[in-house]
C-alpha positions as CSV (number, residue, x, y, z in Angstrom):
1,M,117.9,109.4,115.3
2,A,114.9,107.1,115.7
3,E,114.7,104.2,113.4
4,L,113.1,105.1,110.1
5,R,110.3,102.6,109.4
6,F,107.8,101.7,106.8
7,D,104.9,100.4,108.9
8,G,101.7,100.5,107.0
9,R,103.4,101.2,103.7
10,V,103.2,99.0,100.6
11,A,106.2,98.8,98.3
12,V,106.8,97.3,94.9
13,V,110.3,96.4,94.0
14,T,111.1,95.1,90.5
15,G,114.0,92.8,89.9
16,A,113.9,91.8,93.5
17,G,114.7,88.2,93.2
18,R,118.4,88.7,93.3
19,G,121.2,91.2,94.0
20,L,120.3,94.8,94.6
21,G,116.5,94.3,94.4
22,R,116.6,91.5,96.9
23,A,118.5,93.7,99.3
24,Y,116.0,96.6,98.9
25,A,113.0,94.3,99.4
26,R,114.5,92.7,102.5
27,L,115.4,96.0,104.0
28,L,112.0,97.6,103.5
29,A,110.3,94.5,104.8
30,A,112.5,94.4,107.9
31,R,111.4,98.0,108.5
32,G,107.7,97.1,108.4
33,A,106.8,97.5,104.7
34,K,104.5,95.1,102.9
35,V,106.5,94.2,99.7
36,V,105.6,93.0,96.3
37,V,108.7,91.1,95.2
38,N,108.8,91.2,91.4
39,D,111.1,89.1,89.4
40,A,110.5,87.3,86.1
41,G,113.4,85.0,86.8
42,T,115.1,85.4,83.5
43,S,118.7,84.9,82.6
44,L,121.1,87.8,82.7
45,A,120.4,88.3,79.0
46,G,116.6,88.3,79.6
47,D,115.9,84.8,78.4
48,G,113.6,82.2,79.9
49,G,111.8,82.6,83.2
50,D,111.7,81.1,86.7
51,T,109.3,81.7,89.6
52,S,111.7,80.6,92.3
53,P,113.9,83.8,92.7
54,A,110.9,86.0,93.6
55,Q,109.4,83.3,95.8
56,Q,112.6,82.6,97.6
57,V,112.9,86.3,98.7
58,V,109.2,86.2,99.8
59,D,110.0,83.1,101.9
60,E,113.1,84.9,103.4
61,I,110.9,87.9,104.3
62,T,108.1,85.9,105.8
63,A,110.5,83.7,107.8
64,A,111.9,86.9,109.4
65,G,108.4,88.0,110.4
66,G,107.7,90.3,107.4
67,E,104.9,90.3,104.8
68,A,105.5,89.9,101.1
69,V,104.0,88.5,97.9
70,A,105.8,87.3,94.8
71,N,105.0,88.6,91.3
72,T,106.7,87.3,88.1
73,D,105.2,89.6,85.5
74,S,107.7,91.1,83.1
75,V,108.1,94.8,83.2
76,A,109.1,94.8,79.5
77,T,105.4,95.0,78.5
78,P,102.7,97.5,79.4
79,D,100.4,94.6,80.5
80,G,103.2,93.2,82.8
81,G,103.8,96.6,84.4
82,R,100.1,97.1,85.0
83,A,99.6,93.6,86.4
84,L,102.5,94.2,88.8
85,I,101.0,97.4,90.2
86,D,97.6,95.7,90.4
87,T,99.1,93.0,92.5
88,A,99.9,95.5,95.3
89,L,96.5,97.2,95.0
90,K,94.5,93.9,95.0
91,R,96.5,92.5,97.9
92,W,96.8,95.5,100.2
93,G,94.6,98.3,98.6
94,R,97.4,100.9,98.3
95,L,100.8,101.7,96.9
96,D,103.3,103.9,98.6
97,V,106.7,103.0,97.2
98,L,107.8,102.0,93.7
99,I,111.5,100.9,93.1
100,H,112.3,100.0,89.6
101,N,115.5,97.9,89.6
102,A,114.9,95.2,87.1
103,G,117.5,94.9,84.4
104,I,119.3,92.7,81.8
105,V,122.6,93.0,80.0
106,R,123.5,92.2,76.4
107,R,127.0,93.3,75.6
108,A,128.3,94.2,72.1
109,A,130.4,96.8,70.5
110,L,128.4,99.6,69.0
111,R,129.4,98.8,65.4
112,E,128.2,95.2,65.9
113,M,125.2,95.6,68.3
114,S,122.0,94.0,66.9
115,Y,118.7,95.8,66.9
116,D,117.2,92.9,68.9
117,D,119.8,93.3,71.6
118,F,119.3,97.1,71.7
119,E,115.5,96.8,72.0
120,A,115.6,94.0,74.6
121,V,117.7,96.0,77.0
122,V,115.7,99.2,76.5
123,D,112.5,97.3,77.0
124,V,113.4,96.2,80.5
125,H,115.4,99.2,81.8
126,L,113.7,102.2,80.2
127,R,110.3,101.1,78.8
128,G,110.1,98.9,81.9
129,A,110.4,102.0,84.1
130,F,107.6,103.7,82.2
131,H,105.5,100.5,82.3
132,V,105.5,100.5,86.1
133,V,105.5,104.3,86.7
134,R,102.6,104.9,84.3
135,P,100.0,102.8,86.3
136,A,101.5,103.7,89.7
137,F,101.7,107.4,89.2
138,P,98.0,108.3,89.2
139,V,97.4,106.0,92.1
140,M,100.0,107.8,94.1
141,C,98.9,111.3,93.0
142,D,95.2,110.5,93.9
143,A,96.4,109.3,97.3
144,G,98.5,112.4,97.9
145,Y,101.6,110.4,98.6
146,G,104.2,108.4,96.9
147,R,107.9,107.6,96.6
148,I,109.4,106.5,93.3
149,V,113.1,105.4,92.9
150,L,114.3,104.7,89.4
151,T,117.6,103.1,88.6
152,S,120.3,104.7,86.4
153,S,123.9,103.7,86.2
154,I,127.5,105.0,85.9
155,G,127.1,103.8,82.3
156,G,124.0,106.1,81.9
157,L,125.9,109.1,83.3
158,Y,129.3,108.5,81.5
159,G,128.9,105.7,79.1
160,N,131.0,102.5,78.9
161,H,132.3,100.2,76.2
162,E,130.0,97.6,74.6
163,V,126.8,98.7,76.4
164,A,125.2,101.3,74.1
165,N,121.8,99.8,74.8
166,Y,122.3,99.9,78.5
167,A,123.7,103.4,78.5
168,V,120.8,104.8,76.4
169,A,118.3,103.2,78.7
170,K,119.9,104.3,81.9
171,A,120.3,107.9,80.6
172,G,116.6,107.9,79.6
173,V,115.5,106.9,83.1
174,I,116.8,110.2,84.3
175,G,114.5,112.1,82.0
176,L,111.5,110.1,83.2
177,S,112.4,110.7,86.8
178,N,112.6,114.4,86.2
179,V,109.2,114.6,84.7
180,A,107.6,112.4,87.5
181,A,109.3,114.7,90.1
182,M,107.9,117.9,88.5
183,E,104.4,116.6,87.9
184,G,104.2,114.8,91.2
185,A,105.4,117.7,93.4
186,A,101.9,119.1,93.9
187,H,100.6,115.7,94.9
188,G,103.1,114.6,97.5
189,V,104.8,112.3,95.1
190,Q,108.6,112.3,94.9
191,C,110.8,110.7,92.4
192,N,114.6,110.3,92.5
193,V,117.2,108.2,90.7
194,I,119.7,105.9,92.3
195,V,123.0,105.1,90.6
196,P,124.1,101.9,92.3
197,A,127.1,99.7,92.0
198,A,127.4,96.3,93.7
199,L,128.9,92.9,93.0
200,T,125.9,91.1,91.5
201,R,125.5,88.7,88.6
202,M,125.7,91.8,86.3
203,A,129.4,91.8,87.1
204,E,129.9,88.4,85.6
205,G,132.9,88.3,83.3
206,L,134.5,91.4,84.9
207,D,137.8,91.2,86.9
208,T,136.6,92.3,90.4
209,S,139.6,90.9,92.3
210,A,140.8,94.4,93.2
211,Y,137.4,95.8,94.1
212,P,136.7,96.9,97.7
213,P,133.6,95.5,99.5
214,M,130.6,96.2,97.2
215,E,127.7,94.1,98.5
216,P,124.2,95.1,97.6
217,E,123.6,95.8,101.3
218,L,125.9,98.8,101.0
219,V,123.5,100.4,98.5
220,A,120.2,99.5,100.1
221,P,120.2,102.2,102.9
222,A,120.4,105.0,100.3
223,V,117.5,103.5,98.4
224,G,115.6,103.0,101.6
225,W,116.0,106.7,102.5
226,L,114.8,107.8,99.1
227,A,111.8,105.6,99.6
228,H,111.0,106.9,103.0
229,E,108.4,109.5,104.0
230,T,111.1,111.7,105.5
231,C,112.9,111.9,102.2
232,S,113.4,115.6,101.6
233,I,114.5,115.6,98.0
234,T,112.9,115.0,94.6
235,G,114.2,115.2,91.1
236,E,117.8,114.3,92.2
237,I,120.3,111.6,91.4
238,M,122.0,109.8,94.3
239,I,125.1,107.6,93.8
240,A,125.9,104.6,96.1
241,L,129.1,102.8,95.3
242,A,131.5,100.8,97.5
243,G,130.3,102.7,100.6
244,R,130.3,106.1,99.0
245,V,127.0,108.0,98.9
246,A,127.0,111.1,96.8
247,R,124.8,113.4,94.6
248,A,125.3,113.7,90.9
249,V,124.1,116.8,89.2
250,I,123.7,118.1,85.7
251,A,125.6,121.4,85.6
252,E,126.3,124.1,83.0
253,T,129.0,126.6,82.6
254,P,127.9,130.3,82.7
255,G,128.7,130.4,79.0
256,V,129.3,133.3,76.7
257,Y,126.6,135.6,75.3
258,R,126.9,137.3,72.0
259,P,124.1,138.9,70.0
260,S,125.3,137.0,66.9
261,W,127.7,134.2,66.3
262,T,129.9,132.8,63.6
263,I,131.7,129.5,63.5
264,E,134.9,131.4,64.1
265,D,133.3,133.1,67.2
266,V,132.6,129.8,68.7
267,A,136.1,128.6,68.2
268,A,137.6,131.9,69.6
269,N,135.4,131.7,72.7
270,L,135.7,128.0,73.4
271,D,137.8,128.3,76.6
272,A,135.3,130.6,78.1
273,I,132.3,128.6,76.9
274,R,133.8,125.4,78.5
275,D,135.0,127.1,81.7
276,T,133.6,125.0,84.6
277,S,135.1,127.1,87.4
278,A,131.6,128.5,88.3
279,P,129.1,125.8,87.4
280,I,125.4,126.5,87.4
281,V,122.8,123.9,88.6
282,F,119.1,124.3,87.9
283,P,117.2,122.1,90.3
284,V,114.6,120.0,88.5
285,V,111.9,121.0,91.0
286,P,110.2,123.4,91.0
287,D,111.1,124.5,87.5
288,G,114.6,123.7,86.3
289,H,113.4,123.7,82.7
290,G,112.0,127.2,83.0
291,D,115.0,128.4,85.0
292,H,117.4,127.3,82.3
293,I,115.5,129.2,79.7
294,R,115.1,132.3,81.8
295,Y,118.8,132.4,82.5
296,S,119.6,132.6,78.9
297,F,116.8,135.0,78.1
298,A,118.0,137.4,80.9
299,L,121.4,137.6,79.2
300,A,119.9,138.4,75.9
301,K,117.5,141.0,77.4
302,G,120.3,142.6,79.4
303,S,122.4,143.0,76.3
304,A,119.5,144.5,74.4
305,E,118.7,147.0,77.1
306,G,122.3,147.9,77.4
307,A,122.4,148.6,73.7
308,V,119.3,150.8,73.9
309,H,120.7,152.8,76.9
310,A,124.0,153.2,75.1
């Protein structure tokens, strides 16, 4: 296969001063993209600020012959998100790729988590996604082209201890991506979710001694493909962890239909209700929402018609 390149494309990558975002920015730039390297340079908990992480990545890209510009606006505010997108438009007059990767961590048990710690994490991960998607989306739709990659997490899919704020935010990102995929489909705009795992500063405090190789560069190619013009999917969730690339899906059991239910009926039918031997997946695009409803309606209609014919 010929090398997949981004010549002429403009990409914005949030949280690109370190870790995964840095790997994404460097890969896209190496393949010809002009990149806005966004990073507010905060601590892992979201405190402070430093211009050097973003600028260092820009320097690395330009030293390798690429083209990039640093941006240190915080995605935690609407104004910051808008300013970030404007950086790409003012510098290069277009926006083709948006990768939202920025994130912070504030750990605490659910029974002890402060409201401030909850809001701070949601502000960056979830509201931050909206703050950059909202100004970027109409630009992409009007241009008839766009690739958006939002970042979820294993914690967003399955939860984890002491990260209720993080899990909520990362689960919410999936909903935002689904809507962007549905509304962007008619305009050449695709949106997908990456569920990455790599040894970055977010792993600080964890015992990683038994982990296999998990460098950010193992994740970057999956994100690069989702960001490329040849990407053939939208409204999906891709996992990239320790060299494994996979698809995650939201699936349903066929379930049980009854014209009426009691609490006892639910208990009596629980095994059949929960039987995952024949899972059903409703693709987000073109109309997973409608397909879900129509599936249940068809069972109810079929039962009603059967009763009439009987």
